[in-house]
PDB file of N, CA, C and O in Angstrom:
ATOM      1  N   UNK A   1     -22.797  -4.764  -4.188  1.00  0.00           N
ATOM      2  CA  UNK A   1     -21.282  -4.658  -4.261  1.00  0.00           C
ATOM      3  C   UNK A   1     -21.255  -3.562  -5.307  1.00  0.00           C
ATOM      4  O   UNK A   1     -22.027  -3.486  -6.263  1.00  0.00           O
ATOM      5  N   UNK A   2     -20.193  -2.650  -4.989  1.00  0.00           N
ATOM      6  CA  UNK A   2     -19.763  -1.595  -5.709  1.00  0.00           C
ATOM      7  C   UNK A   2     -18.759  -1.810  -6.752  1.00  0.00           C
ATOM      8  O   UNK A   2     -18.342  -2.936  -7.022  1.00  0.00           O
ATOM      9  N   UNK A   3     -18.369  -0.751  -7.341  1.00  0.00           N
ATOM     10  CA  UNK A   3     -17.419  -0.992  -8.528  1.00  0.00           C
ATOM     11  C   UNK A   3     -16.053  -1.646  -8.006  1.00  0.00           C
ATOM     12  O   UNK A   3     -15.455  -2.553  -8.586  1.00  0.00           O
ATOM     13  N   UNK A   4     -15.680  -1.056  -6.864  1.00  0.00           N
ATOM     14  CA  UNK A   4     -14.377  -1.506  -6.343  1.00  0.00           C
ATOM     15  C   UNK A   4     -14.205  -2.749  -5.980  1.00  0.00           C
ATOM     16  O   UNK A   4     -13.191  -3.409  -6.205  1.00  0.00           O
ATOM     17  N   UNK A   5     -15.353  -3.186  -5.306  1.00  0.00           N
ATOM     18  CA  UNK A   5     -15.481  -4.554  -4.782  1.00  0.00           C
ATOM     19  C   UNK A   5     -15.658  -5.659  -6.013  1.00  0.00           C
ATOM     20  O   UNK A   5     -15.349  -6.839  -5.842  1.00  0.00           O
ATOM     21  N   UNK A   6     -16.128  -5.215  -7.127  1.00  0.00           N
ATOM     22  CA  UNK A   6     -16.127  -6.016  -8.276  1.00  0.00           C
ATOM     23  C   UNK A   6     -14.754  -6.198  -8.795  1.00  0.00           C
ATOM     24  O   UNK A   6     -14.538  -7.357  -9.151  1.00  0.00           O
ATOM     25  N   UNK A   7     -13.772  -5.380  -8.934  1.00  0.00           N
ATOM     26  CA  UNK A   7     -12.508  -5.314  -9.380  1.00  0.00           C
ATOM     27  C   UNK A   7     -11.755  -6.049  -8.483  1.00  0.00           C
ATOM     28  O   UNK A   7     -10.789  -6.694  -8.889  1.00  0.00           O
ATOM     29  N   UNK A   8     -12.111  -6.034  -7.165  1.00  0.00           N
ATOM     30  CA  UNK A   8     -11.224  -6.867  -6.336  1.00  0.00           C
ATOM     31  C   UNK A   8     -11.695  -8.431  -6.416  1.00  0.00           C
ATOM     32  O   UNK A   8     -11.001  -9.198  -5.747  1.00  0.00           O
ATOM     33  N   UNK A   9     -12.571  -8.895  -7.002  1.00  0.00           N
ATOM     34  CA  UNK A   9     -12.768 -10.128  -7.048  1.00  0.00           C
ATOM     35  C   UNK A   9     -11.906 -10.893  -8.223  1.00  0.00           C
ATOM     36  O   UNK A   9     -11.879 -12.106  -8.433  1.00  0.00           O
ATOM     37  N   UNK A  10     -11.336 -10.045  -8.803  1.00  0.00           N
ATOM     38  CA  UNK A  10     -10.303 -10.694 -10.080  1.00  0.00           C
ATOM     39  C   UNK A  10      -9.016 -10.400  -9.492  1.00  0.00           C
ATOM     40  O   UNK A  10      -8.837  -9.671  -8.516  1.00  0.00           O
ATOM     41  N   UNK A  11      -7.945 -11.148 -10.288  1.00  0.00           N
ATOM     42  CA  UNK A  11      -6.472 -11.113  -9.911  1.00  0.00           C
ATOM     43  C   UNK A  11      -5.825 -10.126 -10.482  1.00  0.00           C
ATOM     44  O   UNK A  11      -4.831  -9.638  -9.945  1.00  0.00           O
ATOM     45  N   UNK A  12      -6.315  -9.680 -11.690  1.00  0.00           N
ATOM     46  CA  UNK A  12      -5.683  -8.724 -12.670  1.00  0.00           C
ATOM     47  C   UNK A  12      -5.677  -7.457 -11.749  1.00  0.00           C
ATOM     48  O   UNK A  12      -6.385  -7.220 -10.770  1.00  0.00           O
ATOM     49  N   UNK A  13      -4.638  -6.668 -12.355  1.00  0.00           N
ATOM     50  CA  UNK A  13      -4.434  -5.235 -11.807  1.00  0.00           C
ATOM     51  C   UNK A  13      -5.410  -4.235 -12.752  1.00  0.00           C
ATOM     52  O   UNK A  13      -5.430  -4.191 -13.982  1.00  0.00           O
ATOM     53  N   UNK A  14      -6.188  -3.470 -11.830  1.00  0.00           N
ATOM     54  CA  UNK A  14      -7.200  -2.713 -12.521  1.00  0.00           C
ATOM     55  C   UNK A  14      -6.736  -1.088 -12.344  1.00  0.00           C
ATOM     56  O   UNK A  14      -6.535  -0.727 -11.184  1.00  0.00           O
ATOM     57  N   UNK A  15      -6.590  -0.291 -13.207  1.00  0.00           N
ATOM     58  CA  UNK A  15      -6.255   1.147 -13.129  1.00  0.00           C
ATOM     59  C   UNK A  15      -7.381   2.027 -13.614  1.00  0.00           C
ATOM     60  O   UNK A  15      -8.026   1.819 -14.642  1.00  0.00           O
ATOM     61  N   UNK A  16      -7.548   2.990 -12.810  1.00  0.00           N
ATOM     62  CA  UNK A  16      -8.717   4.348 -13.219  1.00  0.00           C
ATOM     63  C   UNK A  16      -7.773   5.431 -13.351  1.00  0.00           C
ATOM     64  O   UNK A  16      -6.963   5.726 -12.473  1.00  0.00           O
ATOM     65  N   UNK A  17      -7.914   6.157 -14.716  1.00  0.00           N
ATOM     66  CA  UNK A  17      -7.539   7.343 -15.034  1.00  0.00           C
ATOM     67  C   UNK A  17      -8.328   8.385 -15.209  1.00  0.00           C
ATOM     68  O   UNK A  17      -9.303   8.354 -15.959  1.00  0.00           O
ATOM     69  N   UNK A  18      -7.916   9.565 -14.419  1.00  0.00           N
ATOM     70  CA  UNK A  18      -9.008  10.740 -14.689  1.00  0.00           C
ATOM     71  C   UNK A  18      -7.962  12.055 -14.609  1.00  0.00           C
ATOM     72  O   UNK A  18      -7.115  12.211 -13.730  1.00  0.00           O
ATOM     73  N   UNK A  19      -8.181  12.822 -15.563  1.00  0.00           N
ATOM     74  CA  UNK A  19      -7.464  14.171 -15.665  1.00  0.00           C
ATOM     75  C   UNK A  19      -5.942  13.938 -15.577  1.00  0.00           C
ATOM     76  O   UNK A  19      -5.260  14.680 -14.871  1.00  0.00           O
ATOM     77  N   UNK A  20      -5.461  13.050 -16.189  1.00  0.00           N
ATOM     78  CA  UNK A  20      -3.902  12.726 -16.014  1.00  0.00           C
ATOM     79  C   UNK A  20      -3.437  11.929 -14.936  1.00  0.00           C
ATOM     80  O   UNK A  20      -2.258  11.575 -14.902  1.00  0.00           O
ATOM     81  N   UNK A  21      -4.279  11.598 -14.018  1.00  0.00           N
ATOM     82  CA  UNK A  21      -3.765  10.865 -12.655  1.00  0.00           C
ATOM     83  C   UNK A  21      -4.328   9.412 -12.961  1.00  0.00           C
ATOM     84  O   UNK A  21      -5.348   9.147 -13.597  1.00  0.00           O
ATOM     85  N   UNK A  22      -3.497   8.592 -12.408  1.00  0.00           N
ATOM     86  CA  UNK A  22      -3.824   7.193 -12.437  1.00  0.00           C
ATOM     87  C   UNK A  22      -3.793   6.472 -11.046  1.00  0.00           C
ATOM     88  O   UNK A  22      -2.842   6.677 -10.293  1.00  0.00           O
ATOM     89  N   UNK A  23      -4.844   5.606 -10.680  1.00  0.00           N
ATOM     90  CA  UNK A  23      -4.939   5.270  -9.172  1.00  0.00           C
ATOM     91  C   UNK A  23      -5.221   3.744  -9.459  1.00  0.00           C
ATOM     92  O   UNK A  23      -5.618   3.381 -10.566  1.00  0.00           O
ATOM     93  N   UNK A  24      -5.013   2.910  -8.475  1.00  0.00           N
ATOM     94  CA  UNK A  24      -5.491   1.502  -8.406  1.00  0.00           C
ATOM     95  C   UNK A  24      -6.957   1.391  -8.072  1.00  0.00           C
ATOM     96  O   UNK A  24      -7.375   1.695  -6.955  1.00  0.00           O
ATOM     97  N   UNK A  25      -7.906   0.863  -9.250  1.00  0.00           N
ATOM     98  CA  UNK A  25      -9.392   0.740  -8.970  1.00  0.00           C
ATOM     99  C   UNK A  25      -9.792   0.117  -7.691  1.00  0.00           C
ATOM    100  O   UNK A  25     -10.794   0.433  -7.051  1.00  0.00           O
ATOM    101  N   UNK A  26      -8.912  -0.813  -7.360  1.00  0.00           N
ATOM    102  CA  UNK A  26      -9.205  -1.721  -6.133  1.00  0.00           C
ATOM    103  C   UNK A  26      -9.152  -0.890  -4.819  1.00  0.00           C
ATOM    104  O   UNK A  26      -9.650  -1.274  -3.761  1.00  0.00           O
ATOM    105  N   UNK A  27      -8.408   0.447  -5.018  1.00  0.00           N
ATOM    106  CA  UNK A  27      -8.314   1.114  -3.647  1.00  0.00           C
ATOM    107  C   UNK A  27      -9.477   2.416  -3.500  1.00  0.00           C
ATOM    108  O   UNK A  27      -9.530   3.417  -4.215  1.00  0.00           O
ATOM    109  N   UNK A  28     -10.201   2.130  -2.567  1.00  0.00           N
ATOM    110  CA  UNK A  28     -11.278   3.038  -2.346  1.00  0.00           C
ATOM    111  C   UNK A  28     -10.770   4.491  -2.208  1.00  0.00           C
ATOM    112  O   UNK A  28     -11.261   5.418  -2.851  1.00  0.00           O
ATOM    113  N   UNK A  29      -9.715   4.635  -1.293  1.00  0.00           N
ATOM    114  CA  UNK A  29      -8.971   5.876  -1.101  1.00  0.00           C
ATOM    115  C   UNK A  29      -8.195   6.437  -2.179  1.00  0.00           C
ATOM    116  O   UNK A  29      -7.894   7.623  -2.045  1.00  0.00           O
ATOM    117  N   UNK A  30      -7.773   5.788  -3.310  1.00  0.00           N
ATOM    118  CA  UNK A  30      -7.272   6.152  -4.368  1.00  0.00           C
ATOM    119  C   UNK A  30      -8.374   6.790  -5.395  1.00  0.00           C
ATOM    120  O   UNK A  30      -8.179   7.842  -6.004  1.00  0.00           O
ATOM    121  N   UNK A  31      -9.454   6.069  -5.488  1.00  0.00           N
ATOM    122  CA  UNK A  31     -10.508   6.372  -6.349  1.00  0.00           C
ATOM    123  C   UNK A  31     -11.147   7.749  -5.943  1.00  0.00           C
ATOM    124  O   UNK A  31     -11.433   8.638  -6.745  1.00  0.00           O
ATOM    125  N   UNK A  32     -11.348   7.803  -4.457  1.00  0.00           N
ATOM    126  CA  UNK A  32     -11.860   9.055  -3.913  1.00  0.00           C
ATOM    127  C   UNK A  32     -10.780  10.243  -3.979  1.00  0.00           C
ATOM    128  O   UNK A  32     -11.217  11.393  -3.939  1.00  0.00           O
ATOM    129  N   UNK A  33      -9.489  10.046  -4.072  1.00  0.00           N
ATOM    130  CA  UNK A  33      -8.681  10.863  -4.138  1.00  0.00           C
ATOM    131  C   UNK A  33      -8.577  11.625  -5.359  1.00  0.00           C
ATOM    132  O   UNK A  33      -7.947  12.683  -5.357  1.00  0.00           O
ATOM    133  N   UNK A  34      -9.198  11.139  -6.519  1.00  0.00           N
ATOM    134  CA  UNK A  34      -9.153  11.772  -7.762  1.00  0.00           C
ATOM    135  C   UNK A  34     -10.551  12.936  -7.841  1.00  0.00           C
ATOM    136  O   UNK A  34     -10.565  13.799  -8.719  1.00  0.00           O
ATOM    137  N   UNK A  35     -11.449  12.841  -7.021  1.00  0.00           N
ATOM    138  CA  UNK A  35     -12.324  13.742  -6.876  1.00  0.00           C
ATOM    139  C   UNK A  35     -13.175  13.846  -8.442  1.00  0.00           C
ATOM    140  O   UNK A  35     -13.382  14.929  -8.989  1.00  0.00           O
ATOM    141  N   UNK A  36     -13.559  12.662  -8.956  1.00  0.00           N
ATOM    142  CA  UNK A  36     -14.248  12.593 -10.195  1.00  0.00           C
ATOM    143  C   UNK A  36     -15.517  13.346 -10.152  1.00  0.00           C
ATOM    144  O   UNK A  36     -16.243  13.053  -9.202  1.00  0.00           O
ATOM    145  N   UNK A  37     -15.937  14.220 -10.940  1.00  0.00           N
ATOM    146  CA  UNK A  37     -17.250  14.894 -11.089  1.00  0.00           C
ATOM    147  C   UNK A  37     -18.304  14.024 -11.743  1.00  0.00           C
ATOM    148  O   UNK A  37     -17.870  12.969 -12.205  1.00  0.00           O
ATOM    149  N   UNK A  38     -19.352  14.210 -11.850  1.00  0.00           N
ATOM    150  CA  UNK A  38     -20.410  13.624 -12.496  1.00  0.00           C
ATOM    151  C   UNK A  38     -20.273  13.864 -14.083  1.00  0.00           C
ATOM    152  O   UNK A  38     -20.082  15.004 -14.506  1.00  0.00           O
ATOM    153  N   UNK A  39     -20.378  12.727 -14.976  1.00  0.00           N
ATOM    154  CA  UNK A  39     -20.287  12.915 -16.301  1.00  0.00           C
ATOM    155  C   UNK A  39     -18.903  13.127 -16.880  1.00  0.00           C
ATOM    156  O   UNK A  39     -18.695  13.554 -18.015  1.00  0.00           O
ATOM    157  N   UNK A  40     -17.760  12.711 -15.794  1.00  0.00           N
ATOM    158  CA  UNK A  40     -16.358  12.936 -16.334  1.00  0.00           C
ATOM    159  C   UNK A  40     -15.877  11.951 -17.193  1.00  0.00           C
ATOM    160  O   UNK A  40     -16.464  10.872 -17.109  1.00  0.00           O
ATOM    161  N   UNK A  41     -14.875  12.040 -18.076  1.00  0.00           N
ATOM    162  CA  UNK A  41     -14.360  11.086 -18.788  1.00  0.00           C
ATOM    163  C   UNK A  41     -13.321  10.378 -18.019  1.00  0.00           C
ATOM    164  O   UNK A  41     -12.494  10.969 -17.325  1.00  0.00           O
ATOM    165  N   UNK A  42     -13.386   9.019 -18.165  1.00  0.00           N
ATOM    166  CA  UNK A  42     -12.557   8.185 -17.248  1.00  0.00           C
ATOM    167  C   UNK A  42     -11.930   7.329 -18.071  1.00  0.00           C
ATOM    168  O   UNK A  42     -12.399   7.314 -19.209  1.00  0.00           O
ATOM    169  N   UNK A  43     -10.784   6.421 -17.815  1.00  0.00           N
ATOM    170  CA  UNK A  43     -10.291   5.435 -18.522  1.00  0.00           C
ATOM    171  C   UNK A  43     -10.178   4.411 -17.409  1.00  0.00           C
ATOM    172  O   UNK A  43      -9.812   4.787 -16.295  1.00  0.00           O
ATOM    173  N   UNK A  44     -10.485   3.084 -17.654  1.00  0.00           N
ATOM    174  CA  UNK A  44     -10.251   1.942 -16.961  1.00  0.00           C
ATOM    175  C   UNK A  44      -9.670   0.840 -17.613  1.00  0.00           C
ATOM    176  O   UNK A  44     -10.249   0.273 -18.540  1.00  0.00           O
ATOM    177  N   UNK A  45      -8.326   0.422 -17.104  1.00  0.00           N
ATOM    178  CA  UNK A  45      -7.653  -0.600 -17.923  1.00  0.00           C
ATOM    179  C   UNK A  45      -7.491  -1.675 -16.879  1.00  0.00           C
ATOM    180  O   UNK A  45      -7.683  -1.478 -15.680  1.00  0.00           O
ATOM    181  N   UNK A  46      -7.111  -2.871 -17.429  1.00  0.00           N
ATOM    182  CA  UNK A  46      -6.851  -4.111 -16.620  1.00  0.00           C
ATOM    183  C   UNK A  46      -5.487  -4.980 -17.223  1.00  0.00           C
ATOM    184  O   UNK A  46      -5.243  -4.992 -18.430  1.00  0.00           O
ATOM    185  N   UNK A  47      -4.852  -5.519 -16.471  1.00  0.00           N
ATOM    186  CA  UNK A  47      -3.728  -6.205 -16.818  1.00  0.00           C
ATOM    187  C   UNK A  47      -3.438  -7.335 -16.082  1.00  0.00           C
ATOM    188  O   UNK A  47      -3.000  -7.194 -14.940  1.00  0.00           O
ATOM    189  N   UNK A  48      -3.636  -8.590 -16.617  1.00  0.00           N
ATOM    190  CA  UNK A  48      -3.455  -9.848 -15.912  1.00  0.00           C
ATOM    191  C   UNK A  48      -4.251 -10.973 -16.598  1.00  0.00           C
ATOM    192  O   UNK A  48      -4.942 -10.710 -17.582  1.00  0.00           O
ATOM    193  N   UNK A  49      -4.175 -12.144 -16.131  1.00  0.00           N
ATOM    194  CA  UNK A  49      -4.795 -13.552 -16.861  1.00  0.00           C
ATOM    195  C   UNK A  49      -6.323 -13.162 -16.809  1.00  0.00           C
ATOM    196  O   UNK A  49      -6.888 -13.401 -17.876  1.00  0.00           O
ATOM    197  N   UNK A  50      -6.970 -12.729 -16.026  1.00  0.00           N
ATOM    198  CA  UNK A  50      -8.521 -12.382 -16.197  1.00  0.00           C
ATOM    199  C   UNK A  50      -8.996 -11.097 -16.421  1.00  0.00           C
ATOM    200  O   UNK A  50     -10.102 -10.747 -16.010  1.00  0.00           O
ATOM    201  N   UNK A  51      -8.100 -10.218 -17.166  1.00  0.00           N
ATOM    202  CA  UNK A  51      -8.403  -8.998 -17.521  1.00  0.00           C
ATOM    203  C   UNK A  51      -9.833  -8.976 -18.462  1.00  0.00           C
ATOM    204  O   UNK A  51     -10.769  -8.263 -18.100  1.00  0.00           O
ATOM    205  N   UNK A  52      -9.900  -9.572 -19.342  1.00  0.00           N
ATOM    206  CA  UNK A  52     -11.062  -9.657 -20.247  1.00  0.00           C
ATOM    207  C   UNK A  52     -12.303  -9.881 -19.636  1.00  0.00           C
ATOM    208  O   UNK A  52     -13.308  -9.304 -20.050  1.00  0.00           O
ATOM    209  N   UNK A  53     -12.337 -10.742 -18.592  1.00  0.00           N
ATOM    210  CA  UNK A  53     -13.424 -10.978 -17.825  1.00  0.00           C
ATOM    211  C   UNK A  53     -13.670  -9.964 -16.693  1.00  0.00           C
ATOM    212  O   UNK A  53     -14.783  -9.783 -16.198  1.00  0.00           O
ATOM    213  N   UNK A  54     -12.788  -9.452 -16.397  1.00  0.00           N
ATOM    214  CA  UNK A  54     -12.664  -8.304 -15.376  1.00  0.00           C
ATOM    215  C   UNK A  54     -13.250  -7.036 -16.064  1.00  0.00           C
ATOM    216  O   UNK A  54     -14.171  -6.474 -15.471  1.00  0.00           O
ATOM    217  N   UNK A  55     -12.883  -6.596 -17.078  1.00  0.00           N
ATOM    218  CA  UNK A  55     -13.308  -5.515 -17.735  1.00  0.00           C
ATOM    219  C   UNK A  55     -14.605  -5.591 -18.095  1.00  0.00           C
ATOM    220  O   UNK A  55     -15.301  -4.582 -17.983  1.00  0.00           O
ATOM    221  N   UNK A  56     -15.177  -6.853 -18.611  1.00  0.00           N
ATOM    222  CA  UNK A  56     -16.673  -6.974 -18.865  1.00  0.00           C
ATOM    223  C   UNK A  56     -17.382  -6.800 -17.588  1.00  0.00           C
ATOM    224  O   UNK A  56     -18.467  -6.227 -17.693  1.00  0.00           O
ATOM    225  N   UNK A  57     -16.995  -7.188 -16.311  1.00  0.00           N
ATOM    226  CA  UNK A  57     -17.766  -7.316 -15.051  1.00  0.00           C
ATOM    227  C   UNK A  57     -17.823  -5.829 -14.720  1.00  0.00           C
ATOM    228  O   UNK A  57     -18.907  -5.307 -14.459  1.00  0.00           O
ATOM    229  N   UNK A  58     -16.721  -5.153 -14.722  1.00  0.00           N
ATOM    230  CA  UNK A  58     -16.639  -3.702 -14.343  1.00  0.00           C
ATOM    231  C   UNK A  58     -17.562  -2.878 -15.342  1.00  0.00           C
ATOM    232  O   UNK A  58     -18.238  -1.928 -14.948  1.00  0.00           O
ATOM    233  N   UNK A  59     -17.545  -3.250 -16.482  1.00  0.00           N
ATOM    234  CA  UNK A  59     -18.470  -2.437 -17.365  1.00  0.00           C
ATOM    235  C   UNK A  59     -19.843  -2.742 -17.167  1.00  0.00           C
ATOM    236  O   UNK A  59     -20.698  -1.862 -17.264  1.00  0.00           O
ATOM    237  N   UNK A  60     -20.144  -4.039 -16.871  1.00  0.00           N
ATOM    238  CA  UNK A  60     -21.606  -4.315 -16.576  1.00  0.00           C
ATOM    239  C   UNK A  60     -21.835  -3.751 -15.012  1.00  0.00           C
ATOM    240  O   UNK A  60     -23.031  -3.557 -14.791  1.00  0.00           O
ATOM    241  N   UNK A  61     -21.163  -3.516 -14.141  1.00  0.00           N
ATOM    242  CA  UNK A  61     -21.582  -2.928 -12.972  1.00  0.00           C
ATOM    243  C   UNK A  61     -21.653  -1.378 -13.039  1.00  0.00           C
ATOM    244  O   UNK A  61     -22.360  -0.718 -12.277  1.00  0.00           O
ATOM    245  N   UNK A  62     -20.923  -0.888 -13.940  1.00  0.00           N
ATOM    246  CA  UNK A  62     -21.200   0.520 -14.279  1.00  0.00           C
ATOM    247  C   UNK A  62     -22.404   0.892 -14.866  1.00  0.00           C
ATOM    248  O   UNK A  62     -23.038   1.922 -14.633  1.00  0.00           O
ATOM    249  N   UNK A  63     -22.709  -0.077 -15.706  1.00  0.00           N
ATOM    250  CA  UNK A  63     -24.366  -0.034 -16.273  1.00  0.00           C
ATOM    251  C   UNK A  63     -25.224  -0.234 -15.292  1.00  0.00           C
ATOM    252  O   UNK A  63     -26.188   0.531 -15.245  1.00  0.00           O
ATOM    253  N   UNK A  64     -25.125  -1.076 -14.483  1.00  0.00           N
ATOM    254  CA  UNK A  64     -25.994  -1.385 -13.545  1.00  0.00           C
ATOM    255  C   UNK A  64     -26.161  -0.105 -12.471  1.00  0.00           C
ATOM    256  O   UNK A  64     -27.296   0.264 -12.170  1.00  0.00           O
ATOM    257  N   UNK A  65     -25.140   0.464 -11.985  1.00  0.00           N
ATOM    258  CA  UNK A  65     -25.081   1.537 -11.141  1.00  0.00           C
ATOM    259  C   UNK A  65     -25.489   2.851 -11.781  1.00  0.00           C
ATOM    260  O   UNK A  65     -25.793   3.783 -11.036  1.00  0.00           O
ATOM    261  N   UNK A  66     -25.525   3.015 -13.197  1.00  0.00           N
ATOM    262  CA  UNK A  66     -26.110   4.064 -14.010  1.00  0.00           C
ATOM    263  C   UNK A  66     -24.945   5.026 -14.266  1.00  0.00           C
ATOM    264  O   UNK A  66     -25.214   6.161 -14.660  1.00  0.00           O
ATOM    265  N   UNK A  67     -23.681   4.661 -14.075  1.00  0.00           N
ATOM    266  CA  UNK A  67     -22.547   5.412 -14.444  1.00  0.00           C
ATOM    267  C   UNK A  67     -22.474   5.674 -15.858  1.00  0.00           C
ATOM    268  O   UNK A  67     -22.299   6.831 -16.238  1.00  0.00           O
ATOM    269  N   UNK A  68     -22.599   4.637 -16.758  1.00  0.00           N
ATOM    270  CA  UNK A  68     -22.656   4.466 -18.156  1.00  0.00           C
ATOM    271  C   UNK A  68     -24.122   4.064 -18.697  1.00  0.00           C
ATOM    272  O   UNK A  68     -24.922   3.408 -18.030  1.00  0.00           O
ATOM    273  N   UNK A  69     -24.350   4.527 -19.936  1.00  0.00           N
ATOM    274  CA  UNK A  69     -25.706   4.056 -20.423  1.00  0.00           C
ATOM    275  C   UNK A  69     -25.692   2.795 -21.101  1.00  0.00           C
ATOM    276  O   UNK A  69     -26.740   2.318 -21.538  1.00  0.00           O
TER     277      UNK A  69
END
């Protein structure tokens, strides 16, 4: 399961921001459109009833994938 699939398991809205542009984290095309390079600084936000659980799951997946330490 990739990061986008993890976000899709939650009802909350997830956004990914890079270089002043924000896209839906649940959209593969949106995420790819940002052209995020390795070691770039990004911001992920969530809004909804399960946002806390969702952010924790996304964070854990990012650690698992080696995106963050």
